[in-house]
C-alpha positions as CSV (number, residue, x, y, z in Angstrom):
1,M,-53.3,62.6,7.9
2,F,-52.3,59.2,9.2
3,I,-54.4,57.3,6.7
4,A,-53.2,59.4,3.8
5,S,-49.5,59.1,4.8
6,T,-49.9,55.4,5.4
7,V,-51.5,54.8,2.0
8,A,-48.7,56.9,0.4
9,A,-46.0,54.9,2.2
10,M,-47.4,51.6,1.3
11,V,-48.0,52.5,-2.4
12,L,-44.4,53.9,-2.6
13,Y,-42.9,50.9,-0.8
14,F,-44.7,48.1,-2.6
15,G,-44.5,50.0,-6.0
16,L,-40.8,50.4,-5.7
17,Q,-40.4,46.8,-4.4
18,L,-42.3,45.6,-7.5
19,A,-40.2,47.8,-9.9
20,L,-36.8,47.1,-8.3
21,G,-37.4,43.4,-7.5
22,S,-36.1,43.9,-3.9
23,S,-36.9,46.0,-0.8
24,P,-36.2,49.7,-1.3
25,I,-35.2,50.0,2.3
26,L,-31.5,49.3,2.8
27,V,-29.7,49.0,6.1
28,A,-26.0,48.5,5.8
29,V,-23.9,49.5,8.8
30,P,-20.2,48.8,8.6
31,F,-18.9,46.3,11.3
32,L,-22.5,45.7,12.6
33,H,-24.7,42.7,11.8
34,I,-28.3,43.8,11.4
35,T,-31.0,41.2,10.7
36,Q,-33.1,42.5,7.9
37,Y,-36.5,42.3,9.6
38,H,-37.7,45.4,7.7
39,T,-37.5,43.5,4.4
40,R,-39.6,40.6,5.7
41,F,-42.0,42.6,7.8
42,P,-42.1,46.2,6.4
43,L,-45.5,47.2,7.6
44,P,-44.7,48.1,11.3
45,Y,-41.8,50.3,10.1
46,L,-44.0,52.1,7.5
47,L,-46.7,52.6,10.1
48,A,-44.1,54.0,12.6
49,V,-42.9,56.6,10.0
50,S,-46.5,57.4,9.1
51,L,-47.4,57.9,12.7
52,A,-44.4,60.2,13.4
53,F,-45.2,62.2,10.3
54,S,-48.9,62.5,11.1
55,L,-48.3,63.6,14.7
56,T,-45.6,66.2,13.8
57,S,-47.6,67.5,10.8
58,A,-50.8,67.8,12.8
59,A,-49.1,69.6,15.6
60,W,-47.5,72.0,13.0
61,L,-50.7,72.5,11.2
62,V,-52.6,73.4,14.4
63,A,-50.0,75.2,16.4
64,V,-47.4,76.8,14.0
65,A,-48.8,77.2,10.5
66,P,-51.7,79.5,11.4
67,K,-49.5,81.8,13.5
68,T,-46.5,82.3,11.2
69,T,-46.0,83.0,7.6
70,R,-42.3,83.5,7.7
71,F,-40.1,80.5,6.8
72,R,-43.2,78.4,6.1
73,L,-41.4,76.7,3.1
74,V,-38.5,75.9,5.4
75,H,-40.9,74.3,7.9
76,V,-42.6,72.3,5.2
77,A,-39.3,71.1,3.9
78,A,-38.0,70.2,7.4
79,L,-41.1,68.4,8.7
80,P,-40.7,65.1,6.7
81,L,-37.0,64.9,7.8
82,L,-37.8,65.6,11.4
83,S,-40.6,62.9,11.3
84,A,-38.2,60.4,9.9
85,F,-35.7,61.0,12.7
86,L,-38.5,60.9,15.3
87,A,-39.6,57.5,13.9
88,G,-36.1,56.1,14.4
89,P,-36.4,55.2,18.1
90,L,-39.8,53.6,17.5
91,C,-38.4,51.6,14.5
92,G,-35.5,50.5,16.7
93,M,-37.9,49.2,19.4
94,I,-39.9,47.4,16.7
95,W,-36.7,45.8,15.5
96,V,-35.9,44.7,19.1
97,Y,-39.4,43.3,19.4
98,Q,-39.0,41.3,16.2
99,D,-35.6,40.1,17.3
100,M,-37.3,38.8,20.5
101,L,-39.9,37.1,18.4
102,A,-37.1,35.5,16.4
103,G,-35.8,33.9,19.6
104,F,-33.4,36.3,21.3
105,F,-34.8,36.8,24.8
106,P,-32.5,38.6,27.2
107,P,-32.8,37.9,30.9
108,P,-35.9,39.6,32.4
109,S,-33.7,42.1,34.2
110,D,-32.2,43.2,30.9
111,A,-35.4,43.3,28.8
112,L,-36.2,46.9,29.3
113,R,-32.5,47.9,28.8
114,Y,-32.5,45.9,25.5
115,M,-35.7,47.7,24.4
116,L,-34.2,51.1,25.2
117,S,-31.0,50.2,23.5
118,G,-33.1,49.5,20.4
119,A,-34.6,53.0,20.7
120,R,-31.1,54.5,21.0
121,S,-29.9,52.5,18.0
122,G,-32.9,53.5,16.0
123,F,-32.2,57.2,16.6
124,R,-28.5,56.8,15.9
125,L,-29.0,54.7,12.7
126,A,-31.9,56.7,11.3
127,P,-29.7,59.0,9.2
128,I,-27.9,56.0,7.7
129,V,-31.1,54.2,6.9
130,I,-32.5,57.4,5.3
131,L,-29.4,57.8,3.1
132,Y,-29.0,54.2,2.1
133,S,-32.7,53.9,1.4
134,W,-32.7,56.9,-0.9
135,R,-34.8,55.1,-3.5
136,L,-37.7,55.2,-1.0
137,S,-36.6,58.2,1.0
138,L,-36.6,60.7,-1.8
139,P,-40.1,59.9,-3.2
140,A,-41.5,59.7,0.4
141,Y,-40.0,63.1,1.2
142,L,-41.6,64.6,-1.9
143,A,-44.9,62.9,-1.0
144,G,-44.7,64.2,2.5
145,I,-44.2,67.8,1.3
146,S,-47.1,67.5,-1.1
147,L,-49.3,66.1,1.6
148,L,-48.4,68.9,3.9
149,I,-49.1,71.6,1.3
150,F,-52.4,69.9,0.5
151,M,-53.5,69.7,4.1
152,M,-52.3,73.3,4.8
153,K,-54.3,74.7,1.9
154,R,-57.3,72.5,2.9
155,S,-57.3,73.6,6.5
156,A,-56.8,77.3,5.7
157,P,-58.0,78.2,2.2
158,G,-56.1,81.0,0.5
159,T,-53.0,80.1,2.5
160,T,-49.7,80.4,0.6
161,I,-46.3,79.0,1.2
């Protein structure tokens, strides 16, 4: 699941970047300056979302899908969104790490606090990033649903949504 979602994320991202001429990920938060590390180094962020999607999808395919047939379509529709929100804190910590690589080093006593603030900011800003990056979010959402349906049918032949 991780490999398939990573390949899909990279094809979507770089295909859209080629078609649009700029990064399909947009982060614009009023009254807040955010260095655009995700446009210069998109791979860690794509991998973080792929990892979150893979883990939540695998857990759902193993623990929930075989036991329930009710609301399965709702589950399939909600899992890519849940994954994107769960990837938010990890993406926030990646941003903080990249900010440190760019030269911002807090005092050692504040380093952990700074990393955790990145996780909180990533969780808080995830909905904004998803909405502003709709050119990537919408095709990625549809690809996630398609991948979930494919894996569900592959793991349990004859399964319906």
